[in-house]
N, C-alpha and C positions, 0 to 999 in steps of 0.2 A: 185180521189181522190190519188189512182195505179195509176203514171205515168208511169207506164207497162205494158202493155201484161201482163196472166196472165201466159204465156205463160216463157217473156219473165222473168216476178219475180224467179217461179219454177227455172229457171236456173239456175239465180243467187243463191238464197240459197241453191241449189243444193254442189255449192259449199261451203257450210260451215254445217260442217254435226253435230255442235254442233243446231243448228238449231232446227232438227229432235231430240231432249232429252224432255224430260217430268221432272217437278217437280213434285212431291204428286200427279202423275195421270195430269198432266194438261200442255200442252207444251208452252215449252220453250218458250216465248216470252221475246227475249232479245234487254231489253233499258239499253241502258250503253254503249254507243255507245263513247258518250260519255272523258267515265274513257279509252279506249278501245273498239276500235271493232272488231270482229273476223275476223279472220286470212282464206283465202281463201283453201280451201285444191289442191290445186295448184301451190299455192309461196310452202306448205309448203314441197310436194312432194321436187320441185325441190330443195328448200333448203339442207329437206334431202338426194336426192340423189349427191348433194355434198357435203354436208357432208361425205357420203362413201363415194366418188369413184377422192374425186377428191384435199381433203382436201391436205396441204400445206406451206409455211411458202411464203407471199405475199415481195414481194421489196429483197428476200432472195435464192439465191441457183442458180447451175447452171440448172439443174435437168430439166424434162421436164413436172415434176408438180408441179412445184414453175411457170416456165413461164405460165403458165395455168393457176395455183388461184391465179394467178397477173392481168394480161392479163381478166379476169370472173372479179376479186376488179375492176382495172379497166371501166370495163361497167360497172358494176354496178353505181360508178360512175356518169358514165354519162347521163346513161338514166333517171337515179334521179333527177339529173342539168338541163335535162331538161328539163323533168315532169315541172319542179317550177321555165322553165326562167331563167337558171342560167350556168354560164358554168363551167366545172369542176372543173374548178381551184381556184372560188367562193371559194368551194363546203366544208367546215370539217366533217372529221363523227366526231361525242360526244357519251360518249353514252344514249344522251333523251336532248330533250329539257332545263332540269333543269340546265343540264350543260354544254350546252352552251350557257349559261343565263354568269355564274358563269364562262367561262374565261370571257365573257368580263370585265363581274366584276372584275375579277384581277389582269387585266391590268389593268385597275383603281388604281386598290390599290398596284399597285404595281407600278406602271408606276414613281413615283417618285427619287425609288431606284436602276431602270436601268438606268437614264440616260435617257428616250423614250420619245416622238414628244410629245410639249406642250399643243399639240389635248386630253390627255390619263393621264394629270397633277391638277392634281385637290387642290386648294389651299381648307386653314377656309373659309366658307359662302360662298363657290358652290355652283350649285344648283340645284337639279337631283330633275326630274319633271315627278310623276308618273299617277295614276289617284286611285280614290277609286273601282276601279274593279278589282283590278289585282287580279289573282291568286298571292301565294305565292314566289311562284317559281320566279315571276317580281316585287316580295318588297324586301322580305328578300337577300339576294347581295349587294341589292342595300345596306336596309339597315348596311349594314355592309364596302358598300367603304365610306360611311358617317360616321360613327364611328371611322375611321381609316386616315381619312384624313381630317377630320373636317368640310366638303359639308354637306348642311341641307338641308332635303328628305320635296319636296315640293308635294303639292294634290292634284290635276285636283278634283273637285266636281263632279257627277250625281247627272244628275236630280230624285225629288221622283217614275218616271217610269224607273230609274236599264239606261240614258239616257248617255253618255260620246256626246258631241258637243265637234266641232276644239274654238269652243268661250270660251268655259270651262279651251282649256289649254292649251290656250292663257292666261285668268287669270292670269297663275303660272308661267309665265314664264315670264324670266326679261334677261338683261344684263350682271348674272352672273349662267343662265343656262347652264348648259353643256350639263347635262344628257340629254333626252325624253323614258320615258320607258312603255309605254303599248300596250291590250294585241288588233288583229285586231277583237278578236271575244270576248263577257265573259264569261269561262265556266261555269256558273251558269244562268246567263241573258240570253244566244240567241243573245244578241240583237248589229250586225252589226257594230264599230269602224266608224265611218272618217281618218279613219289610212292615207290618199294623203292630205288630207291636217292638222291633224296635225303634221305629218314630213319634211311637208313644213312650217312650224310654227318656230317645234325645230330646225332643219335646219338652218332657215333665222338669228338662232338668234346664230348661233355657235355654236351649240351642238347638238353631236350623238347618232343619232336616231336608240333603240332597239327598235324590232315589234316581240310581239310571235306570232303565225302563227299557234300557231297549234289547235284552233278550226277551224278557217276558212282553214285550211289545208282537211281538213276532210270533207270538206259539198262544197267545189266549185275546183278550176281549181284557183292553188298559182302561179303570176304572182309577183314575189320575188323581179323584177325589174320597177314594178306599180305600190309599197308600197314609190316609192321614200323613203329608210331610206338607213343607212349608218348596217346593221347588223338584219337577219330574225330571228328566230329563229323556230323550229318547230319537233318534233317525227316522228316516222314509226311506232308506236301502237297505233297515232290514223289515219294513212292511212292505214288502210289493212295489216300494215308488223308483224314484229316481236319488242318483246321487248328487248331493252339492243344495240339501236340503232339511231341516233337521228342525224338534220345539225345546220352547224349553216353555217351561210349565209354572206357574206361579203360584197359587193361594195370592184374591185380589187385592188383601191387608201387604203383601210383605214384596210386590210390585211396585208397589207403592211409595213404599219409601226406602226399594235398594235404587238407587244411587246410579244413576247412570255413566257410563264408564268407556263406551265411546260412539263418539258428535262426525256430525256433519247438515246437511240435507233430509227434512222429509219427516225431525224427528224436532218439530220449533217451536212456536204459535212466536214465537217474538227477539229479535236478534238487532242487538246494537254493536259497541265497538267494542263494551268492557262487559256487556256480558248478554245471554239471554234466556227466555225461558220457554221450555217446551213440554211436549204433548206427553200427556198417563200413557202408560204403560196398550196395549204392545209398542206403541207403536211410536215412546220415545227410547227402546232399545233397538231399534232395526234403519238405524239413519244412511244413505242412499239407496241403490237403487235396489228395487224389492224382487227377490225369486219368482220373480211371476210364472215361466211356461212349465216350474219344479213345482210347484204350491198345488197347481192345475190337473200336473199326471200323480201326483202321490194323493188326491183327492178324489180322485176317480181311479187308481189301485187301491184306494180303500174302499171305493160301492162297489168293484169286485172282490173284495171277499167280504164283504157284507154278504154277496148277491149268491156267494158261498156256501156265507155262512159262519161268521167267527165262531162258535161253540161245536160247530158240525170238522170245523177247521184243526181242531185245538184239541175235542176228539181221534180224529187223528193219526196226529200226531205223534198221544200220553199211550196211544193200542203201538199202534208203528213201533211207537221208541223205546217200550216192553219189549219187543221183538228185534230189533234191533242192540239194548243191551244186554236179551239173556246168549243171542247169537255173541258180540263179541265174549262178552265171559264164557265164553265153550271154546274160546279156540288159549290149546294151551301156549306158554311161554307171552301170552298175554295178559301186560297189567293196565285196567281201569282210571282211571283220572274221576275220586269222588263214584265209593262206592257206600258212602252213610246207607244203613238199615234203615226203610223208611221213609226216606227224602220223597218228597213227590218232586219229581226230574220232568223236563221238556228233551221234545228227541233232539240230545247234543250226548255222543257221548265220545269223550278225550280217555286215545291208553297210548302206551307206550309195547313194541313189539321188542323184547329178551333181544340183544349184539345184532338190533339194527336199527340207526340212525330214523328217528322219523324221516327227516327228508329223503329214505333210503326210500325209508317205508311207501313213500308219500310217493315218488316218480314210481315210485314203482306198479300202481296205484294207478297212479295216470294212464302208462299201457295197456295197462284192464278199461277205459273210459271210465272211471272211478275216481271225479273228482274231490278232496278235502282237501282241510287244512294242514298245516304243518308248524312248527315254528313252537315260539310259547306264545303261542296267542296275543299276543302286548298283554304276559302278565305274569312276568320274572318272579317276582319276591316268587308266586302260586306253586308256580313249579321247584322255588326251589324249598319251598316249605312241604314238600310232596314228596322231594328228593330226585327231581329228574331239570335238566336243563330246558328239553322243550316236550311237545310228546306231536300224535298225530287225529282229529277231530272228524269226525262222520257227523253230519247236521244235517236236519228231513227238512223239510218245507212238507205244504197246502197239498205239491204237485206231485212230494214221491209215493212208494208204495214201495209193497211188500218185494212184487223183484225189484227193485235197486237194492232193496236192502240186502236179502238175498247173494245179489252179483257180486253186490259192494263183500260181507262174508265172507262169503265163499275167497275172493279176488287177497284177504290177507289173513285166510289161512294159509295162503300156499309163498304164504313172505317171508318167512327161515329159512324154507327148502328150497326156496329160487337166489338166495343169498347164500347157500351153506350151511346154513340152520340150524337144517331139522335132524 
């Protein structure tokens, strides 16, 4: 189950001080990485050191400190871009993946009023395709687009087992489809979607394709080009990095065409009272003071991931995830959400316990030192499709161990007895 040796696992866990904490006398078992991953000490230390000794205004000033900060910021972008298989000028820094999606959605909402290229202009009856398994961040922005442009939301169905197939997406694509927006991995189901096949269908129909890669970026090597999409979004805090920074990747062609939706300093070449000219991407989408220390911390986190080994982490989490899935599945009166046979899964399992509300499940698990996510996980329509209001979720990271899984499964097995349902 553990793909790392005991010595490797101990070295990894030593970089995450929170794992040495206790909760109610129990060792902390952190199984909420899908919400936010823990941060390695080496990255936090570097970010802190940079903030204390090298903070200055990026792209402003002629003094040495400003030049150092600018170089470090540009190097961080280049490092993050390389990690995901992108060129630096294709990577737009944002606050998080939600803002990244909203930037694209706003481009469609505002396009008709700013003389944008035709591919960003929606007309009444044009269609936006999403799936039943989307996070709210990849649904609500498109609802706003539809309401303001007259476009229509089309929803690709999942199977009862939680699988999204390319055939299901194809069934809702038409000659009016202008946007296809799906996740690479469901944050509730943990099932990997056939993103390339879906993107090929969307682009063949003339649509722009947006991929939410937040969960896939956390569990393996993210190669944005391999998705075949126009846009890919992801967040640092799912990738062992800091909160407050994420990214929008776009093809060079589409970023050049995409209209500006946020404006201000740092993104212009000329300003007059009646008009302005903008810098090329990514600068034209990054007005204001940039996220300097966050970018530095994110890049260092990814260097740590690389030092452990991206493929090794993926193999570790896949093996441990199978152990977790099997352990939860063996507990009577516990229903796993997303059980499609043969589906590729990441280390994530959501479930409901018969007769016990997920919030109560989470509180009991916490009393045993188990940190799990409870609620609808920002996916109310998906939960409704599966016949429940909410669920409890375990999710793994590079620091998770077979002992963590065993403790979590043992605690979960006691839940119904604790609440008098056994």
